N, C-alpha and C positions, 0 to 999 in steps of 0.2 A: 374350283368352287369359290365364288365371291362370298366373303364372310363379312357381313355388315352388322357388327355388334356394337353395343354401347353408343348408339347414335345420339348426338346432342344437337338440337336445333339452335339456331341463333336468332336473336331478336333485334329490333330496330333501335339500337342504342348508339350513342356517339362515343368517342374516345378511342379505344384500341380497335381500329378497323383498318383493313387493307384498302388503299386508295389506288385506282387505276384511271388513266386518261386514254380514251380511244384515239389511237394514232391513225393518220390517213393511210388507207390501204388495209387496215386491220378491222374495219367495221364489219359487223355480222349480227345476226340475231343474238339477243342477250345470252341465252343458254350456251350457244356455240362459242361466243366470245369468252365466256367464263371458263368453259372446258379447255380452251386454248391458252388461258392466261392465269388460271388458278390451279394449284396443286391439290385438288380435291376430286373425289369420285363424282360421277354423274349424279348418282342418287343423293349424295351429300349436298351438292350444289342445288339440285331441285328442291330438296327439303329446306335448305336455307332460304331459297326464294319463297316457298310456301310459308315459312316461319317469319316472313317480313323482315329478313335480315339483310336485304340488298337495296341500295338506293341508286338511282340514276339522276344526276344533277340535283341531289338533295331530296328527291322524292322517292318514297318507298314504292317498290314495284314488285309484282308477283307474276307478271306476264312472261312466260318462257321465251316467246318469239318476238319480244319488243325489238324493233329495229334501232340499232345504234348508229350514231353519226360521228365523224371525226370531231374531237374536242369534248365529247360527252365524258362526264366524270362519274365513274362507277365506284361505289364503296361497299365493302362486305364487312358486316359487323363481326367482331370476334367475341363479343359478349354473349353469354347465354341469356336467352329471353326470360323475363320474369314470369312469363306465362307457360313455361314448359310444364309438362305433365309430371306431377310428383305424387307418388303413392308407394307405400310399402308392399302393395299387392301386385304391382306391375310396372313395367317401364316401356316407353315407346321406343321401338327399334327403327321404325321408318314411318314417315307421314308425308302425304301430299294432298292435293285438293279432293281426291276421290277415295283414298283408302288410308287406313292406319294399321300398321303391323305392331303388335305388342308381344312382350314376353310376360306371360302370366305366372304369378307365384301360386303355391298351394294355398288353400283356405278361402278361395273366393270363387263364386259362380261366374259363368260367362255372361249370364243374363238373369233377370229376376225370375224367381220361382216362389210364389207365396207372398205374404205381406212383409214389407220392409226388409227383404233379404239383401245382404251385402252382395253386390254384383259389379262386374267390370264395366258393363254397358253404362250403368248409372254414373260411375266414376268418369268415364270418357265423356259422357254428355255434359257433366259438370265442367270438365276441362275445356270442352269446346265453347261452352257459354262464357267462361272466365277469359278465354283468349279471343273472344268476340268473333268466333267462327259460326256462321249461320248454317249449322248442320247438326246432325245427330248420328250416333253410332248405330249401325244396322247390323244385326247378327247374321253371319254367313255360315259359320260352323261353330262347334262348341268343344270345350274341354271340360271334363268333370271337375268338380270343386277341388279335389285333391290331386289332380294332374297339373303339372307345370308345363310351361313351354310356349311356343309361338302360335299366334292367332292373327287372323285378318278380320277387321271390321270395315264395312263400307260406310262412307260418309254421306251418301244420298241414296234414294230408293232406286234410281236407274242403275247405279253401279251394283247395288245389292242384287238386283234382278239378273244382271249379266252374270255375276258370280254364282248365284243360286242355280240358274238354268244351264250353266256351262261349266260347272265345278270340275268335272272329271276331264274336260278338255283343257281347262285353264291351269289346274294344279298338276304339274308333271312329276313332282317328287315330294313325298311327305314321309318323314321318318321319325320314329320315336326310339328312345333308349330306355331300357328297364333293367332293374336288378330282379332276377327271378330266383325262386327257391330251388336249391339242389344243383348238381353238376349236369349241364346239358350234354347229351351224348354226341350229337351231330354238330358240325361247325355251321352248316347252312341247311335250309329246308323251306318248305312251303306247307302251310296248313290251310285247307279250304273246306267249308261246310256251310250249312244254312243256320242262321241265327234268328231266334224268335223270342219275344217276351212272353212269360206266363202271366197269370192274373195278378201275381204279386210283383210284377215288373222286374223279375229276375230273367236275364237273358240266358237261354240255353241253346245248345247246338245239336244239330242232327246231320248225319252223313248223307241223308237223303232229303229231298225237298219236303219240308214240313209246313209250307205256307209262309215261311219267313223270308229273309233276304240272304242271298248268296254272299259269302264273305271270303276274301282271299288275303292272307298275310304271309309275307316272305320274311325270314329271319336269318340273322348272321351273328354268331357268337363272337364278341370282342375280347372277352376274358372270362376265366372261370377259376373257381376253387372247388374243393369238395363240398362246400356249403352253399355257394351261390354262383350264378352266372350273370355276366353283363352282356345284354343282348340288344342288337339293333333290329328294329322292326320296320319294314317298308310296307306301307298299305297300298294294296291294289284297289280295295274298296274301303269305304269309311262307314262302318256300321256302329251302332251303339255298343259300347263295351267290347269292341271287337278284339283288341289286343289282350285284354284281361281274360276274356272267355277262352280265346285260343291258347293263351299261355297255360291256363288251367287244364285245357284239353290235353296238352302235351305232358301233363304231370309236373309242370314247373310253373306254378302260379306266380304272379307278380307279388313281390314282397310288400307287406303292409296292406294288402287288399282284403278288407274285412268282408267283402261280398263274395268273392270267388277264391280267396286264398286259404292257406292252411295254418294261419297263426304266426308264420315266420315274418318278423317285423324288425329287422336289425337297426334301422335308423329312424324308426318311429314316424314314418310317413309312407304314403303310397309311392313306390319306387318307379314312377312312370313319368317321362319327360319328353315333350314334343320338341325335338332339338333341331330339325331341319324342315324348311318349307320353301319350295321352289314353284313359282307360278309365272304365267304370262300376265302382265298388267291388263286388267279388264278394259281399260280405256286406251292407253298408249300402245299396247302390244309389246312393251319392253319385257325382257326376261328379268325376273326379280328372284334373287337367290339369297336366302337367309339361313344362318346356322348359329346356334348358341353352344357354348361349351357343355360337355357332359357334367352334370352336377358333381362338385367335389365330394359330397357325401357318398355318392354312388361309387366313385373311384376309390374312396378310402377303404372300401371292403376288399380291394384286390391288390393291396400293396404287399 
């Protein structure tokens, strides 16, 4: 599993930078040349290109397949860009010209809901504007305000449409980790039923088709005490409040869940974190795999 955490993009500044001169016989398209000559991952190099941190013969370039010739001077900036995304509510894990992957903190919506609500889409749009990127964040999927973890936003409508219409083919592994109330009896299992909202927008489940959407959740217990269990959930479907409702169905609601929980709130937050996201890039077809650490506050309950 490739773990691409704490990604930092690099900007077009002079000073502390790596300088390369293309030797005869080593010329290749820019990305291929950098992969052969710089000790960085493919995704890191591509993101540095997108972040305008690479120059060829003194000119900033972002074109992955730029043809290099013998004698060309390639420089890679080691300075962080002044236009990097900065927010207490999220951090950028990966970015290229088509998508941005972020790790969202609790306390912020994925997109606007109502007047002047704090939301991550608006923060990303502001970042794109300040970094002179002619794009906007397009919502592809959502996390609840009080759920933390990994999300994708598209940077143009064409990429958003590809992701929206092919989501289940593109995303091949999506996992959450949660602290649930009580000691889980089984180490592994699957829960499947139909989920539907009532008139009060509360999602409820039914073992038979109730006109809602069929939902399948696989779970694996990572740790347990007599009071709590640390559980990994792998989604086969992605329905509204799916993990929270399915956890409650099993008699072990997610801790801190004021909607479907039982009042158990040991660390004063909803104990649900989207910690793994694996997908095929909607444009390049490259396999992209991201994982974040299980929150320290979750682990602290199982020492």
